[in-house]
C-alpha positions in Angstrom: 19.1 -63.9 -92.6 22.6 -62.2 -92.6 24.8 -64.0 -95.1 22.2 -65.1 -97.8 22.7 -64.1 -101.3 20.8 -61.3 -103.1 19.1 -62.0 -106.3 20.4 -60.0 -109.1 24.3 -60.5 -108.5 24.7 -58.7 -105.2 26.1 -60.7 -102.4 25.8 -60.1 -98.7 28.9 -59.8 -96.6 31.0 -62.9 -95.5 30.5 -64.9 -92.3 33.8 -63.8 -90.5 34.2 -61.3 -87.9 34.6 -57.7 -89.3 34.2 -54.0 -88.3 32.9 -51.3 -90.3 35.3 -50.1 -93.0 34.8 -46.5 -91.6 32.7 -44.8 -89.1 29.6 -46.3 -87.7 28.3 -49.7 -88.5 25.1 -49.8 -90.8 22.5 -52.3 -91.2 20.7 -52.5 -94.7 17.4 -54.6 -94.7 15.9 -55.7 -98.1 12.3 -56.6 -99.1 13.3 -60.4 -99.2 14.7 -60.5 -95.6 18.3 -60.4 -96.6 20.5 -58.1 -94.3 23.8 -56.5 -95.1 26.1 -54.8 -92.7 28.7 -52.1 -93.8 28.2 -48.6 -94.7 26.5 -46.4 -97.2 28.8 -44.8 -100.0 26.2 -43.1 -102.1 22.4 -42.5 -101.2 21.3 -42.2 -104.8 19.5 -44.8 -106.8 20.9 -47.3 -106.6 22.4 -47.2 -103.3 26.1 -47.9 -103.2 26.8 -50.0 -99.9 30.2 -51.1 -98.9 30.0 -54.4 -97.0 32.3 -55.2 -94.0 34.5 -57.4 -96.2 35.2 -54.4 -98.4 33.0 -55.5 -101.3 30.8 -52.6 -102.7 27.2 -53.6 -104.0 24.6 -51.5 -105.8 21.1 -52.1 -104.7 18.0 -50.3 -106.1 16.0 -48.3 -103.5 12.6 -49.9 -104.2 14.2 -53.1 -102.8 15.3 -51.4 -99.5 13.0 -51.4 -96.4 15.4 -49.5 -94.3 19.0 -48.6 -93.4 19.9 -48.0 -89.8 23.0 -46.6 -88.1 24.0 -49.0 -85.3 26.1 -48.8 -82.1 28.0 -52.2 -81.7 30.1 -54.8 -83.4 30.1 -57.7 -85.6 31.5 -60.9 -83.8 31.7 -64.1 -86.0 29.0 -62.8 -88.3 26.6 -61.8 -85.5 25.8 -58.3 -84.4 26.5 -57.4 -80.9 24.9 -54.2 -79.9 26.9 -51.8 -77.7 26.4 -52.0 -74.0 23.7 -49.3 -73.5 25.0 -48.7 -70.0 29.0 -48.9 -70.5 29.6 -45.8 -68.7 29.0 -47.6 -65.4 29.7 -50.8 -63.8 26.7 -51.6 -61.2 27.0 -48.3 -59.7 30.8 -46.9 -60.0 31.5 -45.0 -63.3 34.0 -46.3 -65.8 36.5 -44.4 -67.8 33.9 -44.4 -70.8 32.0 -41.4 -71.7 28.7 -40.9 -73.3 28.8 -39.4 -76.8 27.2 -35.9 -77.1 23.2 -35.9 -77.1 23.1 -39.6 -75.9 22.1 -40.7 -72.3 20.9 -43.4 -69.9 18.4 -43.5 -67.2 19.0 -46.0 -64.3 16.6 -47.3 -61.5 18.3 -49.0 -58.8 15.6 -51.4 -57.2 13.0 -49.4 -59.4 13.2 -46.7 -56.6 16.5 -44.8 -56.9 16.6 -43.1 -60.4 19.5 -41.7 -61.9 20.0 -40.1 -65.3 23.0 -39.3 -67.2 23.4 -37.1 -70.4 26.3 -36.6 -72.7 26.6 -32.7 -72.9 29.6 -33.2 -75.3 31.6 -36.6 -76.3 33.7 -36.0 -73.2 31.4 -34.2 -70.5 28.7 -36.0 -68.9 26.3 -34.7 -66.4 24.2 -37.0 -64.0 21.9 -36.6 -61.2 18.6 -37.7 -59.5 16.7 -38.1 -56.4 15.1 -41.0 -54.7 11.5 -41.5 -54.9 11.0 -42.4 -51.2 13.3 -40.2 -49.4 12.2 -36.9 -47.7 11.3 -35.3 -44.4 12.7 -32.6 -42.2 16.0 -32.5 -43.8 14.3 -32.1 -47.3 14.7 -34.2 -50.4 17.9 -35.8 -51.0 19.6 -34.8 -54.4 22.5 -36.3 -56.0 24.7 -34.7 -59.1 27.6 -36.3 -60.7 29.5 -34.5 -63.4 32.4 -36.2 -65.1 34.9 -35.3 -67.7 36.8 -37.8 -69.7 40.6 -36.5 -70.1 41.9 -39.7 -72.0 40.4 -41.7 -74.8 41.9 -44.3 -76.9 40.8 -47.7 -78.5 42.1 -49.5 -75.3 42.3 -46.7 -72.6 39.7 -44.3 -71.3 40.5 -42.2 -68.2 37.8 -39.9 -66.6 37.6 -37.6 -63.4 34.4 -36.4 -61.8 32.5 -35.8 -58.4 29.6 -37.3 -56.8 27.7 -34.6 -54.8 24.9 -35.6 -52.3 22.9 -32.9 -50.5 19.5 -32.5 -48.6 17.5 -29.5 -49.8 16.6 -28.7 -46.3 19.8 -29.0 -44.7 22.3 -25.9 -44.1 25.5 -28.1 -44.6 27.1 -27.8 -47.9 26.6 -31.6 -48.5 28.8 -34.6 -49.0 31.1 -35.0 -51.8 33.5 -37.7 -53.5 36.1 -36.6 -55.8 37.3 -39.4 -58.0 39.7 -40.4 -61.0 38.7 -43.6 -62.7 40.5 -45.5 -65.7 39.2 -48.3 -67.9 41.4 -50.5 -69.9 39.8 -52.6 -72.6 37.2 -52.1 -75.4 34.9 -49.1 -75.6 32.1 -51.4 -74.8 32.5 -55.0 -74.6 35.0 -55.8 -71.9 37.3 -54.0 -69.6 39.1 -53.6 -66.3 38.2 -50.4 -64.3 40.3 -49.1 -61.3 39.6 -45.7 -59.4 40.5 -43.8 -56.3 38.4 -41.1 -54.5 38.5 -38.9 -51.6 35.5 -37.9 -49.6 34.4 -34.5 -48.2 31.9 -34.2 -45.5 31.2 -31.5 -42.6 33.5 -29.2 -44.3 36.7 -31.3 -44.5 38.1 -33.8 -46.7 39.1 -37.4 -45.6 42.8 -38.1 -45.8 42.1 -41.8 -46.6 41.0 -43.0 -50.0 38.2 -45.1 -51.2 39.5 -47.6 -53.9 37.4 -49.4 -56.6 38.5 -52.3 -58.8 36.1 -53.9 -61.3 35.5 -55.5 -64.6 33.1 -56.4 -67.2 33.6 -59.3 -69.7 31.1 -59.8 -72.6 30.4 -63.4 -72.9 27.7 -63.2 -75.7 25.4 -60.8 -77.5 23.2 -60.4 -74.5 25.3 -61.0 -71.4 28.3 -59.5 -69.4 29.8 -60.8 -66.3 30.6 -58.0 -64.1 32.1 -57.4 -60.7 32.6 -54.1 -58.7 34.7 -54.0 -55.5 35.6 -51.4 -52.8 38.4 -51.0 -50.3 38.3 -48.4 -47.6 41.7 -48.5 -45.8 42.2 -46.6 -42.5 42.1 -47.0 -38.9 44.3 -49.8 -38.5 41.9 -52.1 -40.5 40.3 -52.2 -44.0 36.9 -52.7 -44.8 35.2 -52.8 -48.1 32.5 -54.6 -50.3 32.7 -57.1 -52.9 30.1 -57.7 -55.8 29.5 -59.9 -58.7 26.8 -60.6 -61.2 25.6 -60.3 -64.8 24.3 -57.5 -67.1 21.6 -58.8 -69.5 21.5 -56.4 -72.5 19.2 -55.4 -75.6 20.0 -52.6 -77.9 18.6 -49.9 -75.6 17.6 -51.8 -72.3 19.7 -53.5 -69.8 19.2 -55.2 -66.3 21.9 -55.7 -63.8 21.6 -58.5 -61.3 24.3 -58.9 -58.6 25.0 -60.0 -55.1 27.1 -57.7 -52.8 29.0 -58.6 -49.5 31.0 -56.7 -47.0 34.7 -57.1 -46.3 35.9 -56.9 -42.8 34.1 -55.6 -39.9 31.1 -57.6 -38.5 30.0 -58.7 -42.1 28.5 -62.0 -43.1 25.4 -61.0 -44.8 24.7 -60.7 -48.7 22.5 -58.2 -50.3 21.0 -58.3 -53.9 21.6 -55.7 -56.2 19.0 -54.8 -59.1 19.2 -52.2 -61.5 17.3 -51.3 -64.9 18.7 -49.0 -67.4 17.4 -47.5 -70.5 20.0 -46.0 -73.2 19.3 -43.5 -76.1 
């Protein structure tokens, strides 16, 4: 277990919360089961490894099972993997961006696939097509490019477009252009607010769609989440409210939520289920 001593004088990192001294967090596993967190300073033999408390240890290569580069943080001595689907709430995008070469695959209800690829660290391209839609209007396609314009430890801002189009339809499609900001950590918790304007049948709407959501990490595997929409206009506002959980592994995540309408003749509640895989 992490925190156990290593025979021969080396010592594992302390049990307090700490971040990687520089760069990505790495996990070093020894033959006797001891685990170190920190970063490799020298890959020679012996390997020089800086622990998260700043101590440097030297370990012979024959005693090492493997060294892994991790996406995540240490919280009170426990490794919390990064949210594999942090660039989204249940459906709405956040201000967070995928890193270059990484990606996610989402399947809403198991039937609405949606893949996202980090083209660069700030530009993400997403798209998909439902498994069961098709007919005289052709197949529905959706594309969603997103560009991150501001990135800091506590603030991430992005802008993008969601485009919907039937392949057999002569119409130029339906679009939602939006801006979104997330305030909080890059993976664990944050508040997201956004605004978007739709375009359909050749004209843009004068009324915005507003979104307000949050994701709060409560444990290594669980996030509490909410995603809410407001559609003002026409003298009365309508919208959607939702709340639920995200259950996470290092690459897999499952979202379970309830969605209810605001205004109008609402009164019903719908379940939302999404499965995602990140790489």
